C-alpha positions, 0 to 999 in steps of 0.5 A, a space after each residue: 567555480 573550481 579551487 584552481 580557478 579561484 586561485 588563479 583569480 586571487 593571484 591575478 588580482 594581486 597584480 592589479 593596481 586598482 585592487 585593494 586587499 587589506 586584512 580585517 586587522 589592517 582595516 581596524 587598526 588604521 586603513 591607509 587609504 581612509 580619508 585618502 582615496 582621492 590620492 589613490 585615483 590621483 584627482 579630486 573627483 567625487 567617488 561613488 561606491 558599489 556595495 557588494 558589487 559582485 562581478 563589478 558590472 555596475 561599477 564598470 558600467 558607471 565608470 565608462 558613462 561618467 569618466 569625471 567620477 571615481 568609482 569603487 566596487 567593494 565585495 568580500 568575494 575577490 574571485 568575483 570582482 576579478 572579472 571587473 578589475 580585469 575589465 578596468 585594466 583592459 579598458 584603461 579606466 583609470 576611475 575604477 577600484 576594487 576593495 575586498 572587505 566586508 560591508 560592515 567595515 565601510 565606516 573603517 575604509 572611508 573618512 567622514 563625508 569622503 563618499 559622493 554616492 552608494 549603490 547597493 545592487 541586488 543585496 541578500 534580503 536576509 529575510 529571516 528576522 534573526 538575519 536582520 543585523 545583516 540586512 544592507 539597509 538596516 539602521 546600523 548600516 544606514 548610520 554607517 553610510 550617513 557617516 562616510 556620505 557627503 551632506 547631499 550624498 545619494 543612496 541608490 538601492 536596486 533589487 529584485 526582492 519586493 521584501 527589501 524594497 518594502 522593508 527599506 522604504 518603510 524603514 526610510 519613511 519612519 526615520 524621516 529620510 528624504 526619498 527622491 524616487 521609488 518604484 516597484 517595477 522600474 522597467 515598466 516606468 517610462 520615467 525611470 533614470 537612465 543610470 538605473 535601467 540603462 545598466 544591468 548586472 548579470 543576475 538582473 538580466 537573468 531576472 528579467 528574462 523570467 519576468 521578475 520585477 526590479 525595484 529601485 529606490 533613490 534617497 538621501 540620509 539626513 
């Protein structure tokens, strides 16, 4: 994507009322929407996050399917989620928002027990050991999610990485977390949840075209 194109998308994001773009300093000092996201949406409906939302396909698809819920896509790359934000505006989807920030600041963005569910869709598996701290299901990140999730809140991990799937599954078992469902090739499972196989991201479609297995885990953090 050219720099002019990126700048155009950044500028257009500024005009969308469904996009929130705080600085890191604003997040750490006291983010204005923390604990007040239901005021942002003007309702008391449960909130679902998509972490590392990319173009926002999953956020948008879930928002269409579940108008009784609110959805927030989070990514640091605003030029990517521009597409999702624009689609939400064009389709007049009032239950969608996009937050431009680092995932590591998620506990600065949301208050304790403010979130009903979290989706992690096709994250970078960060396979090298020295990158473990950046892996989105490492123990530090899980504790952040645990803090913002409601007691019965759900976690969803969907990835094409067998490594990420295996690492997360083993970690959850070792920590004694509640694993509700796990499969290493979700599209071969006739009992797969519809919300998992009925929605596909841009990259997921590419993976499936070349025969790559898609894995999925649904769990709760105790």
